[in-house]
N, C-alpha and C positions, 0 to 999 in steps of 0.2 A: 505494499499499500504507501508505502513512503517513497518507495523507486516512483510510481505511478504519479504522487505528487508532484514530485520533483520534474518528472520531464513535462508534468501538465505547465506547472509555473514558466519552465525554461522556456516552453512553446508560446506561452504568452507573451513572454518577457519579449520573444525574438520577433513576434507579430508585432508590438507594440513599437520596438525600435523600426521596423520597417513603416510601419506608417508616419512614426516621427518625422523619418526622413522624406517620405513621399509629399507630407504636407509644405515641404519648403519649396516646392516647384509645382504647387497648386495654385490657380488663380482664382480668383471672384471677376466673373466677367458681368458686370451690371450692366441692364438696359432698361432703363427706366421703368416704364409701369411693368413691364414685362418680369418683373423679377430678375432673379441672379440665376447665373449658369456657371458652369465652371470651365477651365482649362489647364493647359497643362504648358510649361515650359520645357519646348521639345531642344531649342538648338540655342547655344550662345548668342548675344546679340539680341537677345528680347525678342528670339523666336517663338511663338506662342499658337498652340493648335487645340482650336474648339470645333463645335457644332456650328455648321452653316447658320442652322434655326436659331441659335443663342444670338447672333447679332443680326439677325436680317431685316429687322425693323427700323432702324436708323442707328441711332447715337449711343455709344456703349462707352463704360470706365472700366478699367481694370485696377484690381486691388489684391494685395497679396495677405497672407494671414496675420500678419505681422501689423497690419493697418497702413504701410505704404503704400501710396496712390501714382499711377501712373499713366499719362495719354498714351494712345495708339492707333493704328489705323487699320483697316483690312487691307491686307497685302496679297491676299489669293484667295480664291474660293472655288469649290466643287459644289453645288447645290442637290446634286444630285446623289451623292452619295454622303450627305449632310456635313462637308468638311470647310474649315474656313482658317487661314494661317492669318494670324493678328501681329504686327510689329510693334514693339514697344519704342516711342519717338524718345528717342536720347540725346540729348545734345553734347557738342562736339567735347565738354569738358566734365559731362556726367558719366559716370561709371557705376552702376546699380548692382554690376553682379549679381545677377538672377540666377539662381541653382537650378542648373540643367536638371532633367531628370532622368534615369538610369531607362534607357529605350530595349527592350527586350528582343528576341525574334520571335515572332507568332508563328514562324512558319511549324514550328515542330510539337505544337500542344497537342494533348490529348484528352479526351472526354474522363471525366473524375478529377482532375488535378484542381488544387486550391486555386479561388479568384478572389480576387479583395478588391473594391473598391470605396474613392473617396471623393466626394462632393459637398454640395450643401442643398439636401432634400428637405423640401419646406422651409428654405431660410435657415436651416442647423447648420451654420459654415461648421466646414471641415469633417462631416460628419463620416463615420467608415460602416461598411457591410460587407460581409464576407459570404461564400458560398463555394461552388464546383464548376464547371466546366460541365453542362449538359450535354452540347451538344457543337459541331462544326458543322457547316455546310455554306448553301446560298439562298438569297432571298432575291424576290424580283425589285426592280428599282420604278419609280415611278416613269411613265411614259415610254418612250422605246428606248430606255437606255441600257436593257438588258436587266444583269443580276449581279450580286456583289458576295465574296465571300463573307462571313460574319461568324463571331463567335456567340452562342448561346448559351447564357448561367443562369442559375438560380438563385443570384445576387440581387437582395431587392432594390428597386430602381424606383425615383421618383423625380418630379420638377426639380430641377437644381442638381441631379445629378449629371445633366447633359452636358456632354464636352469634356467631362473629369475621365481620370486615368482608370481603366481594368490593369490589374496587375497581378503577379505570381507573387508567391511566396515568399522570393527572394527580393521583392520588393521591384522587380522590372517590370516596365511599362509595355503590358501586351496587348492593347487595344484603348480605343475612344469610346466613352457609353454614350449610345444615342437611344432616346425614344421614339424616333419618328422613322428612320431605317427599318425594316420588317415589320412594324405595326403592333409589336408588342414588347412586353417589357422584357429585360435580360439581354438586350441585342450590343454588342460592341464593335466594332470596324476593327480590323488587327492591324496590328502596331505595323507591320511588313508591308502592309497598302497603305496606312499613313507617311509613313515615310519616303514611301514611292509617290505619293503627292510632293513632300515638301521635296525632294530631290528635284523632282521635274523642276519646281520652283526656286530652288538655292542650288542644289547642287550637293554630290556625295552624300552619300548615306552612311546613316551611323547607328543600326541596329546591329544591337549585342548578342551574346549567347547568353544568358542568363537562366 
């Protein structure tokens, strides 16, 4: 029994550390009356990935969990797969040193693996939830855009989780949660597809084995 308790405590402490590190790269994307979605600091230089529907209705503002705020602009968008790239507008003499999230390669995922999500469900900033990967497949896209690979999980998502990271047990980002593509809860766009979009816009892939 003692060994079981020790293992349980070690696992809980490990997950706690994962969440704390992940929160540093989590962004609050405020869009006026539409509430707040989430975003992930994807690359150095203030490059942030979120869902397109989070910022599609007009002006938005970025805020870190420590309260720091930054102006940003829409840099690229892919509405059909609900992705957008934002870029923090940094002055020549400014160096915010935004912490970049570790991006894992989602191409080796397996059903049953642990999945963790961080976002702002119903306004609860930085809330975490956990589950497992329940399916890997494709869903049709609106119009005549074909289909896209997705990660299905039983992680509980709610308004405010959109644009936030889906992570593996090591804290590597394996996807971007969305409540638009797929038409149901527990859907994430795999990180290798997200990074391909970023690569098309900026160059050089950064997915890692984690």
